[in-house]
C-alpha positions in Angstrom: -29.7 -22.1 3.6 -27.6 -19.5 5.7 -24.6 -17.9 5.4 -21.2 -19.7 5.9 -19.5 -18.6 8.9 -16.0 -17.7 8.4 -15.0 -17.0 4.9 -11.5 -17.6 4.7 -9.4 -15.5 1.8 -6.0 -16.5 0.7 -3.9 -13.3 0.9 -0.5 -14.8 1.0 1.9 -15.1 -2.2 1.9 -18.2 -4.3 3.7 -21.3 -2.7 5.3 -22.7 -5.8 6.7 -19.6 -7.1 10.2 -19.6 -7.8 11.6 -15.8 -8.2 14.8 -17.4 -9.9 13.0 -19.1 -12.9 9.4 -17.2 -12.9 8.4 -18.8 -16.1 9.1 -22.6 -14.9 5.5 -22.4 -13.7 3.0 -19.8 -15.7 0.4 -20.4 -13.6 2.4 -19.5 -10.1 4.1 -16.6 -12.3 0.4 -15.4 -12.9 -0.9 -15.6 -9.4 1.8 -13.6 -8.1 1.6 -10.9 -10.6 -2.2 -10.8 -9.0 -0.7 -10.7 -5.8 1.7 -7.9 -6.3 -1.2 -5.9 -8.1 -3.6 -6.6 -5.3 -1.3 -5.8 -2.4 -0.5 -2.4 -4.5 -4.1 -1.7 -4.6 -4.6 -2.2 -1.1 -1.8 0.5 -0.5 -3.3 2.7 -3.1 -6.1 2.9 -1.2 -5.1 2.7 2.4 -3.5 6.3 1.4 -6.7 7.7 0.2 -8.8 6.7 3.1 -5.6 8.8 4.9 -5.8 11.8 2.6 -9.6 12.0 3.4 -8.7 11.6 7.2 -6.3 14.5 6.8 -8.8 16.4 4.4 -11.4 16.6 7.0 -9.0 17.4 9.8 -7.7 20.5 8.0 -11.4 21.4 7.9 -12.1 21.1 11.3 -9.1 22.3 12.8 -8.9 25.3 11.3 -5.8 27.7 12.0 -4.7 24.7 14.4 -4.0 22.2 12.0 -0.4 22.5 11.8 -0.6 21.1 15.4 -3.8 18.8 15.9 -3.1 17.2 12.2 0.4 16.6 12.4 0.0 12.4 13.1 -2.1 12.3 9.9 0.2 14.1 7.9 3.1 11.7 9.0 1.1 8.9 8.6 -0.2 9.8 4.9 3.4 10.6 4.2 4.6 7.3 5.3 1.8 5.6 3.5 2.4 7.4 -0.1 5.9 6.3 0.0 7.1 3.9 -2.9 3.3 3.4 -3.9 1.8 4.4 -7.3 1.9 2.5 -10.6 4.2 4.7 -12.2 7.1 4.6 -10.1 8.6 1.4 -10.4 11.3 2.1 -12.4 12.9 4.9 -10.8 15.5 5.3 -8.5 14.7 4.1 -4.6 16.4 7.4 -3.6 13.4 9.5 -5.2 10.6 7.4 -3.8 11.7 5.1 -1.5 10.9 4.6 2.5 12.4 7.9 4.4 15.9 7.7 5.4 16.8 8.6 8.6 20.1 10.4 9.0 22.2 9.4 12.2 
């Protein structure tokens, strides 16, 4: 017995979920909820990895961390905008994506 080659994961949204009437198909509603939770966990773990890289950069670079770690700071700030469990009911202006002023 050997290992299977090429495991395929279904990472997309459920096909039969109707956002207009989510209670029409309870199985699709639960699959959609699981999909949203999975995507949120991926975002949170990505931010944690970036935070660890940023800590490492601060320790290694020392005094020059303002210049040499700037790209990691920007990635970390972009990754943490709008993620987290308690931010869903706050206005998007407080936690939404960065608004570019013209």
